[in-house]
Structure formats: structure tokens, C-alpha cells
PyMOL CGO cylinders between C-alpha atoms (Angstrom):
from pymol import cmd
from pymol.cgo import CYLINDER

trace = [
    CYLINDER, -137.72, 93.21, 116.01, -133.64, 90.80, 115.06, 0.3, 1, 1, 1, 1, 1, 1,
    CYLINDER, -133.64, 90.80, 115.06, -134.35, 87.08, 114.66, 0.3, 1, 1, 1, 1, 1, 1,
    CYLINDER, -134.35, 87.08, 114.66, -133.03, 85.17, 117.60, 0.3, 1, 1, 1, 1, 1, 1,
    CYLINDER, -133.03, 85.17, 117.60, -129.61, 83.64, 115.30, 0.3, 1, 1, 1, 1, 1, 1,
    CYLINDER, -129.61, 83.64, 115.30, -128.79, 86.31, 114.22, 0.3, 1, 1, 1, 1, 1, 1,
    CYLINDER, -128.79, 86.31, 114.22, -125.17, 86.65, 113.14, 0.3, 1, 1, 1, 1, 1, 1,
    CYLINDER, -125.17, 86.65, 113.14, -121.96, 89.82, 113.65, 0.3, 1, 1, 1, 1, 1, 1,
    CYLINDER, -121.96, 89.82, 113.65, -122.00, 89.94, 110.13, 0.3, 1, 1, 1, 1, 1, 1,
    CYLINDER, -122.00, 89.94, 110.13, -126.29, 89.40, 109.94, 0.3, 1, 1, 1, 1, 1, 1,
    CYLINDER, -126.29, 89.40, 109.94, -126.88, 92.25, 112.01, 0.3, 1, 1, 1, 1, 1, 1,
    CYLINDER, -126.88, 92.25, 112.01, -124.34, 94.89, 109.84, 0.3, 1, 1, 1, 1, 1, 1,
    CYLINDER, -124.34, 94.89, 109.84, -125.45, 94.03, 107.63, 0.3, 1, 1, 1, 1, 1, 1,
    CYLINDER, -125.45, 94.03, 107.63, -121.99, 93.21, 106.43, 0.3, 1, 1, 1, 1, 1, 1,
    CYLINDER, -121.99, 93.21, 106.43, -120.95, 96.63, 106.03, 0.3, 1, 1, 1, 1, 1, 1,
    CYLINDER, -120.95, 96.63, 106.03, -121.80, 99.29, 108.15, 0.3, 1, 1, 1, 1, 1, 1,
    CYLINDER, -121.80, 99.29, 108.15, -124.25, 101.92, 107.12, 0.3, 1, 1, 1, 1, 1, 1,
    CYLINDER, -124.25, 101.92, 107.12, -122.34, 105.83, 107.85, 0.3, 1, 1, 1, 1, 1, 1,
    CYLINDER, -122.34, 105.83, 107.85, -125.85, 107.24, 106.62, 0.3, 1, 1, 1, 1, 1, 1,
    CYLINDER, -125.85, 107.24, 106.62, -126.36, 110.18, 109.19, 0.3, 1, 1, 1, 1, 1, 1,
    CYLINDER, -126.36, 110.18, 109.19, -130.34, 109.60, 109.44, 0.3, 1, 1, 1, 1, 1, 1,
    CYLINDER, -130.34, 109.60, 109.44, -129.69, 106.13, 110.83, 0.3, 1, 1, 1, 1, 1, 1,
    CYLINDER, -129.69, 106.13, 110.83, -126.26, 106.68, 112.32, 0.3, 1, 1, 1, 1, 1, 1,
    CYLINDER, -126.26, 106.68, 112.32, -127.02, 107.61, 115.59, 0.3, 1, 1, 1, 1, 1, 1,
    CYLINDER, -127.02, 107.61, 115.59, -130.79, 104.39, 116.21, 0.3, 1, 1, 1, 1, 1, 1,
    CYLINDER, -130.79, 104.39, 116.21, -127.24, 102.85, 115.47, 0.3, 1, 1, 1, 1, 1, 1,
    CYLINDER, -127.24, 102.85, 115.47, -125.14, 103.75, 117.59, 0.3, 1, 1, 1, 1, 1, 1,
    CYLINDER, -125.14, 103.75, 117.59, -128.07, 103.15, 121.11, 0.3, 1, 1, 1, 1, 1, 1,
    CYLINDER, -128.07, 103.15, 121.11, -128.42, 100.82, 120.22, 0.3, 1, 1, 1, 1, 1, 1,
    CYLINDER, -128.42, 100.82, 120.22, -125.04, 99.19, 119.99, 0.3, 1, 1, 1, 1, 1, 1,
    CYLINDER, -125.04, 99.19, 119.99, -124.07, 100.73, 123.80, 0.3, 1, 1, 1, 1, 1, 1,
    CYLINDER, -124.07, 100.73, 123.80, -128.12, 99.07, 125.36, 0.3, 1, 1, 1, 1, 1, 1,
    CYLINDER, -128.12, 99.07, 125.36, -126.74, 96.15, 123.32, 0.3, 1, 1, 1, 1, 1, 1,
    CYLINDER, -126.74, 96.15, 123.32, -123.04, 95.65, 125.94, 0.3, 1, 1, 1, 1, 1, 1,
    CYLINDER, -123.04, 95.65, 125.94, -124.38, 97.42, 128.17, 0.3, 1, 1, 1, 1, 1, 1,
    CYLINDER, -124.38, 97.42, 128.17, -127.15, 94.56, 128.66, 0.3, 1, 1, 1, 1, 1, 1,
    CYLINDER, -127.15, 94.56, 128.66, -124.85, 92.19, 128.35, 0.3, 1, 1, 1, 1, 1, 1,
    CYLINDER, -124.85, 92.19, 128.35, -123.45, 93.12, 130.97, 0.3, 1, 1, 1, 1, 1, 1,
    CYLINDER, -123.45, 93.12, 130.97, -126.12, 94.04, 132.72, 0.3, 1, 1, 1, 1, 1, 1,
    CYLINDER, -126.12, 94.04, 132.72, -126.76, 89.99, 132.32, 0.3, 1, 1, 1, 1, 1, 1,
    CYLINDER, -126.76, 89.99, 132.32, -123.96, 88.94, 133.24, 0.3, 1, 1, 1, 1, 1, 1,
    CYLINDER, -123.96, 88.94, 133.24, -123.42, 91.22, 137.30, 0.3, 1, 1, 1, 1, 1, 1,
    CYLINDER, -123.42, 91.22, 137.30, -126.47, 90.34, 137.39, 0.3, 1, 1, 1, 1, 1, 1,
    CYLINDER, -126.47, 90.34, 137.39, -125.88, 86.13, 137.33, 0.3, 1, 1, 1, 1, 1, 1,
    CYLINDER, -125.88, 86.13, 137.33, -122.83, 87.05, 139.36, 0.3, 1, 1, 1, 1, 1, 1,
    CYLINDER, -122.83, 87.05, 139.36, -124.74, 88.39, 141.93, 0.3, 1, 1, 1, 1, 1, 1,
    CYLINDER, -124.74, 88.39, 141.93, -127.34, 85.23, 141.78, 0.3, 1, 1, 1, 1, 1, 1,
    CYLINDER, -127.34, 85.23, 141.78, -124.02, 83.14, 142.66, 0.3, 1, 1, 1, 1, 1, 1,
    CYLINDER, -124.02, 83.14, 142.66, -122.70, 85.22, 145.07, 0.3, 1, 1, 1, 1, 1, 1,
    CYLINDER, -122.70, 85.22, 145.07, -126.34, 85.80, 146.88, 0.3, 1, 1, 1, 1, 1, 1,
    CYLINDER, -126.34, 85.80, 146.88, -126.82, 81.82, 146.46, 0.3, 1, 1, 1, 1, 1, 1,
    CYLINDER, -126.82, 81.82, 146.46, -123.34, 80.82, 147.29, 0.3, 1, 1, 1, 1, 1, 1,
    CYLINDER, -123.34, 80.82, 147.29, -123.93, 82.34, 150.73, 0.3, 1, 1, 1, 1, 1, 1,
    CYLINDER, -123.93, 82.34, 150.73, -120.95, 85.68, 150.06, 0.3, 1, 1, 1, 1, 1, 1,
    CYLINDER, -120.95, 85.68, 150.06, -124.17, 88.41, 150.77, 0.3, 1, 1, 1, 1, 1, 1,
    CYLINDER, -124.17, 88.41, 150.77, -125.58, 89.96, 154.28, 0.3, 1, 1, 1, 1, 1, 1,
    CYLINDER, -125.58, 89.96, 154.28, -129.46, 90.12, 154.57, 0.3, 1, 1, 1, 1, 1, 1,
    CYLINDER, -129.46, 90.12, 154.57, -128.66, 94.03, 154.58, 0.3, 1, 1, 1, 1, 1, 1,
    CYLINDER, -128.66, 94.03, 154.58, -126.00, 93.18, 150.92, 0.3, 1, 1, 1, 1, 1, 1,
    CYLINDER, -126.00, 93.18, 150.92, -127.80, 91.05, 149.10, 0.3, 1, 1, 1, 1, 1, 1,
    CYLINDER, -127.80, 91.05, 149.10, -131.39, 93.78, 149.96, 0.3, 1, 1, 1, 1, 1, 1,
    CYLINDER, -131.39, 93.78, 149.96, -128.93, 96.67, 147.84, 0.3, 1, 1, 1, 1, 1, 1,
    CYLINDER, -128.93, 96.67, 147.84, -127.76, 94.45, 145.28, 0.3, 1, 1, 1, 1, 1, 1,
    CYLINDER, -127.76, 94.45, 145.28, -132.03, 92.74, 143.94, 0.3, 1, 1, 1, 1, 1, 1,
    CYLINDER, -132.03, 92.74, 143.94, -132.45, 97.16, 144.30, 0.3, 1, 1, 1, 1, 1, 1,
    CYLINDER, -132.45, 97.16, 144.30, -129.43, 98.24, 142.30, 0.3, 1, 1, 1, 1, 1, 1,
    CYLINDER, -129.43, 98.24, 142.30, -130.33, 95.62, 139.25, 0.3, 1, 1, 1, 1, 1, 1,
    CYLINDER, -130.33, 95.62, 139.25, -134.30, 96.33, 139.90, 0.3, 1, 1, 1, 1, 1, 1,
    CYLINDER, -134.30, 96.33, 139.90, -132.81, 100.30, 139.62, 0.3, 1, 1, 1, 1, 1, 1,
    CYLINDER, -132.81, 100.30, 139.62, -130.79, 98.64, 136.37, 0.3, 1, 1, 1, 1, 1, 1,
    CYLINDER, -130.79, 98.64, 136.37, -133.42, 96.68, 134.70, 0.3, 1, 1, 1, 1, 1, 1,
    CYLINDER, -133.42, 96.68, 134.70, -136.14, 99.99, 134.37, 0.3, 1, 1, 1, 1, 1, 1,
    CYLINDER, -136.14, 99.99, 134.37, -133.41, 102.21, 133.41, 0.3, 1, 1, 1, 1, 1, 1,
    CYLINDER, -133.41, 102.21, 133.41, -132.92, 99.76, 130.74, 0.3, 1, 1, 1, 1, 1, 1,
    CYLINDER, -132.92, 99.76, 130.74, -136.67, 99.80, 129.82, 0.3, 1, 1, 1, 1, 1, 1,
    CYLINDER, -136.67, 99.80, 129.82, -136.94, 103.12, 129.89, 0.3, 1, 1, 1, 1, 1, 1,
    CYLINDER, -136.94, 103.12, 129.89, -134.10, 103.67, 127.32, 0.3, 1, 1, 1, 1, 1, 1,
    CYLINDER, -134.10, 103.67, 127.32, -135.64, 100.86, 125.21, 0.3, 1, 1, 1, 1, 1, 1,
    CYLINDER, -135.64, 100.86, 125.21, -139.03, 102.22, 125.39, 0.3, 1, 1, 1, 1, 1, 1,
    CYLINDER, -139.03, 102.22, 125.39, -136.76, 106.30, 124.92, 0.3, 1, 1, 1, 1, 1, 1,
    CYLINDER, -136.76, 106.30, 124.92, -135.31, 104.87, 121.65, 0.3, 1, 1, 1, 1, 1, 1,
    CYLINDER, -135.31, 104.87, 121.65, -137.81, 101.81, 119.99, 0.3, 1, 1, 1, 1, 1, 1,
    CYLINDER, -137.81, 101.81, 119.99, -136.22, 98.60, 120.90, 0.3, 1, 1, 1, 1, 1, 1,
    CYLINDER, -136.22, 98.60, 120.90, -137.42, 96.04, 122.25, 0.3, 1, 1, 1, 1, 1, 1,
    CYLINDER, -137.42, 96.04, 122.25, -136.47, 93.77, 124.92, 0.3, 1, 1, 1, 1, 1, 1,
    CYLINDER, -136.47, 93.77, 124.92, -135.43, 90.83, 122.16, 0.3, 1, 1, 1, 1, 1, 1,
    CYLINDER, -135.43, 90.83, 122.16, -132.99, 93.43, 119.57, 0.3, 1, 1, 1, 1, 1, 1,
    CYLINDER, -132.99, 93.43, 119.57, -130.81, 94.45, 122.10, 0.3, 1, 1, 1, 1, 1, 1,
    CYLINDER, -130.81, 94.45, 122.10, -130.26, 90.37, 122.65, 0.3, 1, 1, 1, 1, 1, 1,
    CYLINDER, -130.26, 90.37, 122.65, -125.92, 90.12, 121.62, 0.3, 1, 1, 1, 1, 1, 1,
    CYLINDER, -125.92, 90.12, 121.62, -125.06, 86.53, 120.72, 0.3, 1, 1, 1, 1, 1, 1,
    CYLINDER, -125.06, 86.53, 120.72, -122.46, 85.90, 118.53, 0.3, 1, 1, 1, 1, 1, 1,
    CYLINDER, -122.46, 85.90, 118.53, -121.58, 82.56, 117.00, 0.3, 1, 1, 1, 1, 1, 1,
    CYLINDER, -121.58, 82.56, 117.00, -117.70, 82.68, 117.18, 0.3, 1, 1, 1, 1, 1, 1,
    CYLINDER, -117.70, 82.68, 117.18, -116.45, 79.75, 114.95, 0.3, 1, 1, 1, 1, 1, 1,
    CYLINDER, -116.45, 79.75, 114.95, -114.86, 76.25, 117.38, 0.3, 1, 1, 1, 1, 1, 1,
    CYLINDER, -114.86, 76.25, 117.38, -112.01, 76.29, 114.72, 0.3, 1, 1, 1, 1, 1, 1,
    CYLINDER, -112.01, 76.29, 114.72, -109.44, 79.18, 113.39, 0.3, 1, 1, 1, 1, 1, 1,
    CYLINDER, -109.44, 79.18, 113.39, -108.94, 78.48, 110.28, 0.3, 1, 1, 1, 1, 1, 1,
]
cmd.load_cgo(trace, "trace")
């Protein structure tokens, strides 16, 4: 499990591991992290639109169903590749100042 305050350097271990035995799982993890991040962004945007009243009841129903199916598929992929939900949370610590 990835610590909640892990930086990108911590996640990568300071170098890229190209071990043939682990490269596939690492690539899958990276892709799933990106997909999970996008899913969360889309979900937040959907909530804003629903709360803003800009969607019809039918659109809300379709959106809810699409988000539910996406979450179910992500759960299947996490299980298939042996990742916990916490493993796919991308936390970037970006510097506040650039030198």
C-alpha cells in the first residue's frame, strides 16, 4: 500500500525500474492511476452540473449509471491486478516556488 503522503519521487523510488518481471504491473498501475484521477475529476464535474440544475432528469440518470459502471470496472481492474483503492491515488507535491 502506498503511504498517503508519498511524493512522486517516493512512488518511483528515485529511478525507473525496468525489471521485466515488474514493468508490466508498474505500467498498469500508472495507467490505472491516471484513469482513477480522471474519473474523480469527471465525477466532481458531474456533481457540479447536477447541483447547478443544468441537466435533465434523464441526463442525470444516464450520468449516474455511467459513473457507477466506471467505478465497477475500476474495482474489477484493481482486483485483477492486485491493487488497493489507496494504491491508485495520485498525490503530487508540487513546489510552491520555482528556483
